[in-house]
PDB file of N, CA, C and O in Angstrom:
ATOM      1  N   MET A   1     -29.012 -34.989   8.605  1.00  0.00           N
ATOM      2  CA  MET A   1     -27.829 -34.174   9.116  1.00  0.00           C
ATOM      3  C   MET A   1     -28.446 -33.171  10.155  1.00  0.00           C
ATOM      4  O   MET A   1     -27.638 -32.589  10.879  1.00  0.00           O
ATOM      5  N   ASN A   2     -29.629 -32.930  10.296  1.00  0.00           N
ATOM      6  CA  ASN A   2     -30.257 -32.058  11.233  1.00  0.00           C
ATOM      7  C   ASN A   2     -30.127 -32.362  12.677  1.00  0.00           C
ATOM      8  O   ASN A   2     -30.427 -31.510  13.513  1.00  0.00           O
ATOM      9  N   GLN A   3     -29.701 -33.515  13.005  1.00  0.00           N
ATOM     10  CA  GLN A   3     -29.624 -34.078  14.382  1.00  0.00           C
ATOM     11  C   GLN A   3     -28.318 -33.439  14.902  1.00  0.00           C
ATOM     12  O   GLN A   3     -27.324 -33.273  14.195  1.00  0.00           O
ATOM     13  N   ASP A   4     -28.412 -33.092  16.219  1.00  0.00           N
ATOM     14  CA  ASP A   4     -27.255 -32.586  16.963  1.00  0.00           C
ATOM     15  C   ASP A   4     -26.585 -33.759  17.726  1.00  0.00           C
ATOM     16  O   ASP A   4     -27.164 -34.318  18.657  1.00  0.00           O
ATOM     17  N   PRO A   5     -25.407 -34.098  17.323  1.00  0.00           N
ATOM     18  CA  PRO A   5     -24.754 -35.184  18.087  1.00  0.00           C
ATOM     19  C   PRO A   5     -24.559 -34.935  19.496  1.00  0.00           C
ATOM     20  O   PRO A   5     -24.392 -35.908  20.231  1.00  0.00           O
ATOM     21  N   PHE A   6     -24.557 -33.737  19.987  1.00  0.00           N
ATOM     22  CA  PHE A   6     -24.155 -33.408  21.349  1.00  0.00           C
ATOM     23  C   PHE A   6     -25.279 -33.297  22.259  1.00  0.00           C
ATOM     24  O   PHE A   6     -25.099 -32.994  23.438  1.00  0.00           O
ATOM     25  N   LYS A   7     -26.620 -33.564  21.695  1.00  0.00           N
ATOM     26  CA  LYS A   7     -27.748 -33.528  22.699  1.00  0.00           C
ATOM     27  C   LYS A   7     -27.606 -34.677  23.626  1.00  0.00           C
ATOM     28  O   LYS A   7     -27.937 -34.639  24.811  1.00  0.00           O
ATOM     29  N   GLU A   8     -27.097 -35.694  23.020  1.00  0.00           N
ATOM     30  CA  GLU A   8     -27.279 -37.048  23.867  1.00  0.00           C
ATOM     31  C   GLU A   8     -26.189 -37.088  25.072  1.00  0.00           C
ATOM     32  O   GLU A   8     -26.327 -37.764  26.091  1.00  0.00           O
ATOM     33  N   GLU A   9     -25.059 -36.230  24.773  1.00  0.00           N
ATOM     34  CA  GLU A   9     -23.842 -36.222  25.727  1.00  0.00           C
ATOM     35  C   GLU A   9     -24.099 -34.978  26.518  1.00  0.00           C
ATOM     36  O   GLU A   9     -23.740 -33.888  26.072  1.00  0.00           O
ATOM     37  N   GLN A  10     -24.749 -35.097  27.753  1.00  0.00           N
ATOM     38  CA  GLN A  10     -25.269 -34.075  28.492  1.00  0.00           C
ATOM     39  C   GLN A  10     -23.817 -33.313  29.150  1.00  0.00           C
ATOM     40  O   GLN A  10     -23.686 -32.089  29.161  1.00  0.00           O
ATOM     41  N   HIS A  11     -22.929 -34.131  29.605  1.00  0.00           N
ATOM     42  CA  HIS A  11     -21.682 -33.523  30.106  1.00  0.00           C
ATOM     43  C   HIS A  11     -20.899 -32.630  29.153  1.00  0.00           C
ATOM     44  O   HIS A  11     -20.473 -31.537  29.525  1.00  0.00           O
ATOM     45  N   LEU A  12     -20.694 -33.148  27.800  1.00  0.00           N
ATOM     46  CA  LEU A  12     -20.163 -32.425  26.721  1.00  0.00           C
ATOM     47  C   LEU A  12     -20.838 -31.137  26.396  1.00  0.00           C
ATOM     48  O   LEU A  12     -20.255 -30.079  26.156  1.00  0.00           O
ATOM     49  N   GLN A  13     -22.247 -31.350  26.415  1.00  0.00           N
ATOM     50  CA  GLN A  13     -23.089 -30.164  25.986  1.00  0.00           C
ATOM     51  C   GLN A  13     -22.854 -29.048  27.124  1.00  0.00           C
ATOM     52  O   GLN A  13     -22.694 -27.881  26.767  1.00  0.00           O
ATOM     53  N   ASN A  14     -22.829 -29.396  28.514  1.00  0.00           N
ATOM     54  CA  ASN A  14     -22.591 -28.456  29.505  1.00  0.00           C
ATOM     55  C   ASN A  14     -21.218 -27.737  29.286  1.00  0.00           C
ATOM     56  O   ASN A  14     -21.127 -26.511  29.361  1.00  0.00           O
ATOM     57  N   LYS A  15     -20.205 -28.512  29.027  1.00  0.00           N
ATOM     58  CA  LYS A  15     -18.833 -27.914  28.846  1.00  0.00           C
ATOM     59  C   LYS A  15     -18.920 -27.004  27.555  1.00  0.00           C
ATOM     60  O   LYS A  15     -18.402 -25.888  27.598  1.00  0.00           O
ATOM     61  N   LEU A  16     -19.482 -27.388  26.543  1.00  0.00           N
ATOM     62  CA  LEU A  16     -19.616 -26.387  25.352  1.00  0.00           C
ATOM     63  C   LEU A  16     -20.390 -25.102  25.759  1.00  0.00           C
ATOM     64  O   LEU A  16     -20.116 -23.989  25.311  1.00  0.00           O
ATOM     65  N   ASP A  17     -21.320 -25.344  26.596  1.00  0.00           N
ATOM     66  CA  ASP A  17     -22.345 -24.144  26.852  1.00  0.00           C
ATOM     67  C   ASP A  17     -21.471 -23.134  27.714  1.00  0.00           C
ATOM     68  O   ASP A  17     -21.781 -21.945  27.642  1.00  0.00           O
ATOM     69  N   GLU A  18     -20.377 -23.518  28.544  1.00  0.00           N
ATOM     70  CA  GLU A  18     -19.596 -22.677  29.333  1.00  0.00           C
ATOM     71  C   GLU A  18     -18.803 -21.716  28.512  1.00  0.00           C
ATOM     72  O   GLU A  18     -18.594 -20.589  28.963  1.00  0.00           O
ATOM     73  N   TYR A  19     -18.316 -22.093  27.269  1.00  0.00           N
ATOM     74  CA  TYR A  19     -17.542 -21.211  26.514  1.00  0.00           C
ATOM     75  C   TYR A  19     -18.441 -20.273  25.647  1.00  0.00           C
ATOM     76  O   TYR A  19     -19.303 -20.734  24.898  1.00  0.00           O
ATOM     77  N   HIS A  20     -18.213 -19.004  25.774  1.00  0.00           N
ATOM     78  CA  HIS A  20     -18.850 -18.086  24.904  1.00  0.00           C
ATOM     79  C   HIS A  20     -17.842 -17.332  24.125  1.00  0.00           C
ATOM     80  O   HIS A  20     -16.931 -16.770  24.732  1.00  0.00           O
ATOM     81  N   ILE A  21     -17.917 -17.273  22.930  1.00  0.00           N
ATOM     82  CA  ILE A  21     -16.750 -16.536  22.148  1.00  0.00           C
ATOM     83  C   ILE A  21     -17.494 -15.258  21.502  1.00  0.00           C
ATOM     84  O   ILE A  21     -18.570 -15.363  20.913  1.00  0.00           O
ATOM     85  N   GLN A  22     -16.869 -14.156  21.660  1.00  0.00           N
ATOM     86  CA  GLN A  22     -17.369 -12.872  20.950  1.00  0.00           C
ATOM     87  C   GLN A  22     -16.602 -12.697  19.640  1.00  0.00           C
ATOM     88  O   GLN A  22     -15.408 -12.405  19.705  1.00  0.00           O
ATOM     89  N   ILE A  23     -17.124 -12.834  18.602  1.00  0.00           N
ATOM     90  CA  ILE A  23     -16.584 -12.596  17.259  1.00  0.00           C
ATOM     91  C   ILE A  23     -16.670 -11.174  17.047  1.00  0.00           C
ATOM     92  O   ILE A  23     -17.736 -10.565  17.142  1.00  0.00           O
ATOM     93  N   PRO A  24     -15.359 -10.527  16.708  1.00  0.00           N
ATOM     94  CA  PRO A  24     -15.277  -9.062  16.468  1.00  0.00           C
ATOM     95  C   PRO A  24     -15.877  -8.798  15.153  1.00  0.00           C
ATOM     96  O   PRO A  24     -15.834  -9.638  14.253  1.00  0.00           O
ATOM     97  N   ASP A  25     -16.431  -7.656  15.024  1.00  0.00           N
ATOM     98  CA  ASP A  25     -17.178  -7.204  13.669  1.00  0.00           C
ATOM     99  C   ASP A  25     -16.154  -6.618  12.844  1.00  0.00           C
ATOM    100  O   ASP A  25     -15.659  -5.535  13.158  1.00  0.00           O
ATOM    101  N   PHE A  26     -15.748  -7.329  11.678  1.00  0.00           N
ATOM    102  CA  PHE A  26     -14.753  -6.819  10.792  1.00  0.00           C
ATOM    103  C   PHE A  26     -15.383  -6.151   9.577  1.00  0.00           C
ATOM    104  O   PHE A  26     -16.281  -6.733   8.968  1.00  0.00           O
ATOM    105  N   PRO A  27     -14.964  -5.000   9.216  1.00  0.00           N
ATOM    106  CA  PRO A  27     -15.652  -4.352   8.004  1.00  0.00           C
ATOM    107  C   PRO A  27     -15.427  -5.326   6.746  1.00  0.00           C
ATOM    108  O   PRO A  27     -14.310  -5.777   6.491  1.00  0.00           O
ATOM    109  N   ARG A  28     -16.416  -5.579   6.081  1.00  0.00           N
ATOM    110  CA  ARG A  28     -16.357  -6.470   4.887  1.00  0.00           C
ATOM    111  C   ARG A  28     -15.788  -5.834   3.629  1.00  0.00           C
ATOM    112  O   ARG A  28     -15.096  -6.455   2.822  1.00  0.00           O
ATOM    113  N   LYS A  29     -16.156  -4.436   3.507  1.00  0.00           N
ATOM    114  CA  LYS A  29     -15.719  -3.830   2.309  1.00  0.00           C
ATOM    115  C   LYS A  29     -14.440  -2.945   2.799  1.00  0.00           C
ATOM    116  O   LYS A  29     -14.373  -2.281   3.833  1.00  0.00           O
ATOM    117  N   ARG A  30     -13.486  -3.097   1.839  1.00  0.00           N
ATOM    118  CA  ARG A  30     -12.182  -2.369   2.104  1.00  0.00           C
ATOM    119  C   ARG A  30     -12.295  -0.844   1.638  1.00  0.00           C
ATOM    120  O   ARG A  30     -13.052  -0.552   0.712  1.00  0.00           O
ATOM    121  N   SER A  31     -11.631  -0.005   2.207  1.00  0.00           N
ATOM    122  CA  SER A  31     -11.567   1.317   1.778  1.00  0.00           C
ATOM    123  C   SER A  31     -10.788   1.484   0.519  1.00  0.00           C
ATOM    124  O   SER A  31     -10.098   0.552   0.106  1.00  0.00           O
ATOM    125  N   ARG A  32     -10.854   2.532  -0.064  1.00  0.00           N
ATOM    126  CA  ARG A  32     -10.163   2.782  -1.343  1.00  0.00           C
ATOM    127  C   ARG A  32      -8.525   2.772  -1.082  1.00  0.00           C
ATOM    128  O   ARG A  32      -7.767   2.320  -1.940  1.00  0.00           O
ATOM    129  N   PHE A  33      -8.088   3.260   0.061  1.00  0.00           N
ATOM    130  CA  PHE A  33      -6.665   3.278   0.383  1.00  0.00           C
ATOM    131  C   PHE A  33      -6.258   1.911   0.570  1.00  0.00           C
ATOM    132  O   PHE A  33      -5.135   1.608   0.167  1.00  0.00           O
ATOM    133  N   GLU A  34      -7.042   0.955   1.161  1.00  0.00           N
ATOM    134  CA  GLU A  34      -6.511  -0.371   1.467  1.00  0.00           C
ATOM    135  C   GLU A  34      -6.425  -1.141   0.031  1.00  0.00           C
ATOM    136  O   GLU A  34      -5.483  -1.861  -0.299  1.00  0.00           O
ATOM    137  N   ARG A  35      -7.499  -0.879  -0.712  1.00  0.00           N
ATOM    138  CA  ARG A  35      -7.482  -1.406  -2.165  1.00  0.00           C
ATOM    139  C   ARG A  35      -6.176  -0.994  -2.934  1.00  0.00           C
ATOM    140  O   ARG A  35      -5.540  -1.806  -3.606  1.00  0.00           O
ATOM    141  N   PHE A  36      -5.819   0.334  -2.790  1.00  0.00           N
ATOM    142  CA  PHE A  36      -4.749   0.726  -3.493  1.00  0.00           C
ATOM    143  C   PHE A  36      -3.443   0.215  -2.932  1.00  0.00           C
ATOM    144  O   PHE A  36      -2.516  -0.040  -3.701  1.00  0.00           O
ATOM    145  N   ILE A  37      -3.326   0.051  -1.617  1.00  0.00           N
ATOM    146  CA  ILE A  37      -2.163  -0.570  -1.068  1.00  0.00           C
ATOM    147  C   ILE A  37      -2.016  -2.039  -1.545  1.00  0.00           C
ATOM    148  O   ILE A  37      -0.913  -2.529  -1.785  1.00  0.00           O
ATOM    149  N   HIS A  38      -3.228  -2.743  -1.676  1.00  0.00           N
ATOM    150  CA  HIS A  38      -3.239  -4.137  -2.114  1.00  0.00           C
ATOM    151  C   HIS A  38      -2.750  -4.158  -3.462  1.00  0.00           C
ATOM    152  O   HIS A  38      -1.956  -5.059  -3.732  1.00  0.00           O
ATOM    153  N   ILE A  39      -3.080  -3.309  -4.402  1.00  0.00           N
ATOM    154  CA  ILE A  39      -2.529  -3.309  -5.720  1.00  0.00           C
ATOM    155  C   ILE A  39      -1.005  -3.112  -5.741  1.00  0.00           C
ATOM    156  O   ILE A  39      -0.262  -3.811  -6.430  1.00  0.00           O
ATOM    157  N   LEU A  40      -0.599  -2.143  -4.966  1.00  0.00           N
ATOM    158  CA  LEU A  40       0.888  -1.897  -4.843  1.00  0.00           C
ATOM    159  C   LEU A  40       1.629  -3.069  -4.204  1.00  0.00           C
ATOM    160  O   LEU A  40       2.782  -3.340  -4.541  1.00  0.00           O
ATOM    161  N   ALA A  41       1.055  -3.666  -3.410  1.00  0.00           N
ATOM    162  CA  ALA A  41       1.745  -4.870  -2.746  1.00  0.00           C
ATOM    163  C   ALA A  41       1.628  -6.106  -3.401  1.00  0.00           C
ATOM    164  O   ALA A  41       2.327  -7.043  -3.013  1.00  0.00           O
ATOM    165  N   SER A  42       0.778  -6.259  -4.421  1.00  0.00           N
ATOM    166  CA  SER A  42       0.669  -7.544  -5.114  1.00  0.00           C
ATOM    167  C   SER A  42       1.833  -7.781  -5.986  1.00  0.00           C
ATOM    168  O   SER A  42       2.396  -6.807  -6.484  1.00  0.00           O
ATOM    169  N   PRO A  43       2.264  -9.012  -6.227  1.00  0.00           N
ATOM    170  CA  PRO A  43       3.556  -9.373  -6.938  1.00  0.00           C
ATOM    171  C   PRO A  43       3.269  -9.116  -8.291  1.00  0.00           C
ATOM    172  O   PRO A  43       2.166  -9.333  -8.792  1.00  0.00           O
ATOM    173  N   ALA A  44       4.387  -8.588  -8.986  1.00  0.00           N
ATOM    174  CA  ALA A  44       4.311  -8.191 -10.296  1.00  0.00           C
ATOM    175  C   ALA A  44       4.677  -9.536 -11.143  1.00  0.00           C
ATOM    176  O   ALA A  44       5.318 -10.487 -10.695  1.00  0.00           O
ATOM    177  N   LYS A  45       4.118  -9.416 -12.510  1.00  0.00           N
ATOM    178  CA  LYS A  45       4.176 -10.526 -13.322  1.00  0.00           C
ATOM    179  C   LYS A  45       5.596 -10.314 -14.041  1.00  0.00           C
ATOM    180  O   LYS A  45       5.999  -9.214 -14.420  1.00  0.00           O
ATOM    181  N   ASP A  46       6.335 -11.589 -14.181  1.00  0.00           N
ATOM    182  CA  ASP A  46       7.528 -11.623 -14.588  1.00  0.00           C
ATOM    183  C   ASP A  46       7.535 -11.591 -16.337  1.00  0.00           C
ATOM    184  O   ASP A  46       7.185 -12.551 -17.022  1.00  0.00           O
ATOM    185  N   PRO A  47       7.979 -10.366 -16.843  1.00  0.00           N
ATOM    186  CA  PRO A  47       7.939 -10.247 -18.463  1.00  0.00           C
ATOM    187  C   PRO A  47       8.676 -11.302 -19.034  1.00  0.00           C
ATOM    188  O   PRO A  47       8.266 -11.801 -20.083  1.00  0.00           O
ATOM    189  N   PHE A  48       9.862 -11.779 -18.417  1.00  0.00           N
ATOM    190  CA  PHE A  48      10.640 -12.809 -19.167  1.00  0.00           C
ATOM    191  C   PHE A  48      10.348 -14.318 -18.938  1.00  0.00           C
ATOM    192  O   PHE A  48      11.077 -15.227 -19.334  1.00  0.00           O
ATOM    193  N   GLU A  49       9.230 -14.462 -18.273  1.00  0.00           N
ATOM    194  CA  GLU A  49       8.946 -15.868 -17.804  1.00  0.00           C
ATOM    195  C   GLU A  49       8.947 -16.744 -19.038  1.00  0.00           C
ATOM    196  O   GLU A  49       9.637 -17.764 -19.048  1.00  0.00           O
ATOM    197  N   GLN A  50       8.218 -16.400 -20.065  1.00  0.00           N
ATOM    198  CA  GLN A  50       7.887 -17.306 -21.306  1.00  0.00           C
ATOM    199  C   GLN A  50       9.416 -17.391 -22.065  1.00  0.00           C
ATOM    200  O   GLN A  50       9.758 -18.420 -22.648  1.00  0.00           O
ATOM    201  N   THR A  51      10.171 -16.356 -21.996  1.00  0.00           N
ATOM    202  CA  THR A  51      11.445 -16.305 -22.777  1.00  0.00           C
ATOM    203  C   THR A  51      12.355 -17.258 -21.921  1.00  0.00           C
ATOM    204  O   THR A  51      13.018 -18.083 -22.551  1.00  0.00           O
ATOM    205  N   ILE A  52      12.437 -17.237 -20.823  1.00  0.00           N
ATOM    206  CA  ILE A  52      13.438 -17.979 -19.959  1.00  0.00           C
ATOM    207  C   ILE A  52      12.901 -19.496 -20.117  1.00  0.00           C
ATOM    208  O   ILE A  52      13.776 -20.362 -20.107  1.00  0.00           O
ATOM    209  N   ALA A  53      11.675 -19.876 -20.250  1.00  0.00           N
ATOM    210  CA  ALA A  53      11.244 -21.239 -20.217  1.00  0.00           C
ATOM    211  C   ALA A  53      11.906 -22.131 -21.375  1.00  0.00           C
ATOM    212  O   ALA A  53      11.882 -23.360 -21.313  1.00  0.00           O
ATOM    213  N   THR A  54      12.456 -21.479 -22.362  1.00  0.00           N
ATOM    214  CA  THR A  54      13.068 -22.186 -23.409  1.00  0.00           C
ATOM    215  C   THR A  54      14.624 -22.009 -23.491  1.00  0.00           C
ATOM    216  O   THR A  54      15.084 -20.922 -23.142  1.00  0.00           O
ATOM    217  N   ILE A  55      15.354 -22.862 -23.867  1.00  0.00           N
ATOM    218  CA  ILE A  55      16.670 -22.763 -24.116  1.00  0.00           C
ATOM    219  C   ILE A  55      17.212 -21.741 -25.142  1.00  0.00           C
ATOM    220  O   ILE A  55      18.282 -21.157 -24.971  1.00  0.00           O
ATOM    221  N   ASN A  56      16.448 -21.565 -26.173  1.00  0.00           N
ATOM    222  CA  ASN A  56      16.689 -20.318 -27.079  1.00  0.00           C
ATOM    223  C   ASN A  56      16.413 -19.014 -26.365  1.00  0.00           C
ATOM    224  O   ASN A  56      17.087 -18.004 -26.568  1.00  0.00           O
ATOM    225  N   GLY A  57      15.445 -19.070 -25.561  1.00  0.00           N
ATOM    226  CA  GLY A  57      15.014 -17.780 -24.769  1.00  0.00           C
ATOM    227  C   GLY A  57      16.269 -17.395 -23.889  1.00  0.00           C
ATOM    228  O   GLY A  57      16.640 -16.221 -23.866  1.00  0.00           O
ATOM    229  N   VAL A  58      16.857 -18.264 -23.243  1.00  0.00           N
ATOM    230  CA  VAL A  58      17.947 -18.000 -22.336  1.00  0.00           C
ATOM    231  C   VAL A  58      19.208 -17.516 -23.245  1.00  0.00           C
ATOM    232  O   VAL A  58      19.876 -16.533 -22.922  1.00  0.00           O
ATOM    233  N   MET A  59      19.465 -18.249 -24.350  1.00  0.00           N
ATOM    234  CA  MET A  59      20.567 -17.731 -25.116  1.00  0.00           C
ATOM    235  C   MET A  59      20.294 -16.310 -25.706  1.00  0.00           C
ATOM    236  O   MET A  59      21.199 -15.480 -25.788  1.00  0.00           O
ATOM    237  N   LEU A  60      19.087 -16.071 -26.091  1.00  0.00           N
ATOM    238  CA  LEU A  60      18.667 -14.806 -26.528  1.00  0.00           C
ATOM    239  C   LEU A  60      18.901 -13.597 -25.505  1.00  0.00           C
ATOM    240  O   LEU A  60      19.282 -12.477 -25.843  1.00  0.00           O
ATOM    241  N   LEU A  61      18.634 -13.975 -24.298  1.00  0.00           N
ATOM    242  CA  LEU A  61      18.800 -13.056 -23.118  1.00  0.00           C
ATOM    243  C   LEU A  61      20.219 -12.769 -22.815  1.00  0.00           C
ATOM    244  O   LEU A  61      20.601 -11.676 -22.396  1.00  0.00           O
ATOM    245  N   LYS A  62      21.098 -13.929 -23.071  1.00  0.00           N
ATOM    246  CA  LYS A  62      22.499 -13.672 -23.059  1.00  0.00           C
ATOM    247  C   LYS A  62      23.256 -12.892 -24.067  1.00  0.00           C
ATOM    248  O   LYS A  62      24.216 -12.171 -23.791  1.00  0.00           O
ATOM    249  N   VAL A  63      22.697 -13.107 -25.421  1.00  0.00           N
ATOM    250  CA  VAL A  63      23.304 -12.576 -26.609  1.00  0.00           C
ATOM    251  C   VAL A  63      22.877 -11.154 -26.882  1.00  0.00           C
ATOM    252  O   VAL A  63      23.662 -10.295 -27.284  1.00  0.00           O
ATOM    253  N   ALA A  64      21.578 -10.942 -26.641  1.00  0.00           N
ATOM    254  CA  ALA A  64      20.936  -9.687 -27.103  1.00  0.00           C
ATOM    255  C   ALA A  64      21.573  -8.420 -26.556  1.00  0.00           C
ATOM    256  O   ALA A  64      21.713  -7.426 -27.268  1.00  0.00           O
ATOM    257  N   PRO A  65      21.965  -8.465 -25.258  1.00  0.00           N
ATOM    258  CA  PRO A  65      22.765  -7.128 -24.925  1.00  0.00           C
ATOM    259  C   PRO A  65      24.065  -6.796 -25.600  1.00  0.00           C
ATOM    260  O   PRO A  65      24.368  -5.620 -25.799  1.00  0.00           O
ATOM    261  N   ALA A  66      24.849  -7.796 -25.961  1.00  0.00           N
ATOM    262  CA  ALA A  66      25.980  -7.779 -26.622  1.00  0.00           C
ATOM    263  C   ALA A  66      25.690  -7.312 -28.191  1.00  0.00           C
ATOM    264  O   ALA A  66      26.429  -6.500 -28.748  1.00  0.00           O
ATOM    265  N   VAL A  67      24.697  -7.826 -28.754  1.00  0.00           N
ATOM    266  CA  VAL A  67      24.360  -7.466 -30.120  1.00  0.00           C
ATOM    267  C   VAL A  67      23.812  -6.076 -30.132  1.00  0.00           C
ATOM    268  O   VAL A  67      24.091  -5.395 -31.119  1.00  0.00           O
ATOM    269  N   ILE A  68      23.115  -5.575 -29.242  1.00  0.00           N
ATOM    270  CA  ILE A  68      22.578  -4.295 -29.122  1.00  0.00           C
ATOM    271  C   ILE A  68      23.663  -3.230 -28.885  1.00  0.00           C
ATOM    272  O   ILE A  68      23.579  -2.160 -29.489  1.00  0.00           O
ATOM    273  N   MET A  69      24.659  -3.465 -28.052  1.00  0.00           N
ATOM    274  CA  MET A  69      25.844  -2.751 -27.863  1.00  0.00           C
ATOM    275  C   MET A  69      26.617  -2.427 -29.016  1.00  0.00           C
ATOM    276  O   MET A  69      26.989  -1.281 -29.268  1.00  0.00           O
ATOM    277  N   VAL A  70      26.900  -3.579 -29.825  1.00  0.00           N
ATOM    278  CA  VAL A  70      27.555  -3.516 -31.057  1.00  0.00           C
ATOM    279  C   VAL A  70      26.802  -2.638 -32.161  1.00  0.00           C
ATOM    280  O   VAL A  70      27.430  -1.895 -32.915  1.00  0.00           O
ATOM    281  N   VAL A  71      25.520  -2.765 -32.199  1.00  0.00           N
ATOM    282  CA  VAL A  71      24.743  -1.940 -33.054  1.00  0.00           C
ATOM    283  C   VAL A  71      24.774  -0.351 -32.731  1.00  0.00           C
ATOM    284  O   VAL A  71      24.772   0.509 -33.611  1.00  0.00           O
ATOM    285  N   ILE A  72      24.802  -0.093 -31.351  1.00  0.00           N
ATOM    286  CA  ILE A  72      24.822   1.229 -30.947  1.00  0.00           C
ATOM    287  C   ILE A  72      26.184   1.698 -31.183  1.00  0.00           C
ATOM    288  O   ILE A  72      26.299   2.829 -31.655  1.00  0.00           O
ATOM    289  N   GLY A  73      27.164   1.066 -30.950  1.00  0.00           N
ATOM    290  CA  GLY A  73      28.540   1.349 -31.376  1.00  0.00           C
ATOM    291  C   GLY A  73      28.831   1.721 -32.755  1.00  0.00           C
ATOM    292  O   GLY A  73      29.454   2.728 -33.093  1.00  0.00           O
ATOM    293  N   LEU A  74      28.303   0.778 -33.579  1.00  0.00           N
ATOM    294  CA  LEU A  74      28.431   1.111 -34.984  1.00  0.00           C
ATOM    295  C   LEU A  74      27.445   2.388 -35.440  1.00  0.00           C
ATOM    296  O   LEU A  74      27.798   3.110 -36.372  1.00  0.00           O
ATOM    297  N   LEU A  75      26.457   2.572 -34.877  1.00  0.00           N
ATOM    298  CA  LEU A  75      25.732   3.711 -35.172  1.00  0.00           C
ATOM    299  C   LEU A  75      26.522   4.962 -34.825  1.00  0.00           C
ATOM    300  O   LEU A  75      26.614   5.872 -35.648  1.00  0.00           O
ATOM    301  N   GLN A  76      27.097   5.032 -33.624  1.00  0.00           N
ATOM    302  CA  GLN A  76      27.873   6.165 -33.217  1.00  0.00           C
ATOM    303  C   GLN A  76      29.079   6.483 -34.189  1.00  0.00           C
ATOM    304  O   GLN A  76      29.414   7.612 -34.547  1.00  0.00           O
ATOM    305  N   ILE A  77      29.664   5.304 -34.550  1.00  0.00           N
ATOM    306  CA  ILE A  77      30.932   5.540 -35.565  1.00  0.00           C
ATOM    307  C   ILE A  77      30.499   6.089 -36.851  1.00  0.00           C
ATOM    308  O   ILE A  77      31.161   6.942 -37.441  1.00  0.00           O
ATOM    309  N   LEU A  78      29.273   5.558 -37.343  1.00  0.00           N
ATOM    310  CA  LEU A  78      28.826   6.079 -38.657  1.00  0.00           C
ATOM    311  C   LEU A  78      28.281   7.488 -38.637  1.00  0.00           C
ATOM    312  O   LEU A  78      28.349   8.193 -39.645  1.00  0.00           O
ATOM    313  N   LEU A  79      27.726   7.923 -37.477  1.00  0.00           N
ATOM    314  CA  LEU A  79      27.185   9.193 -37.397  1.00  0.00           C
ATOM    315  C   LEU A  79      28.113  10.355 -37.025  1.00  0.00           C
ATOM    316  O   LEU A  79      27.799  11.532 -37.205  1.00  0.00           O
ATOM    317  N   LEU A  80      29.307   9.943 -36.481  1.00  0.00           N
ATOM    318  CA  LEU A  80      30.349  10.898 -36.230  1.00  0.00           C
ATOM    319  C   LEU A  80      31.366  11.026 -37.186  1.00  0.00           C
ATOM    320  O   LEU A  80      32.279  11.832 -37.012  1.00  0.00           O
TER     321      LEU A  80
END
């Protein structure tokens, strides 16, 4: 694989030699500010992903707020 396939094609070699590309020098290490912004901009993990994956989990998410409100209501009635 050390052979250059363009050596035999003189016309193609001349055309390739005409083009010179200047590659800009990009900094490889990010600054602290860029790393901080990257952390803020990264997507957050869904805390309910495993719960929603099952049918029981979906039902729990539908019923849990109502149960919690009933418990809070009973606590308020008993404490007053």
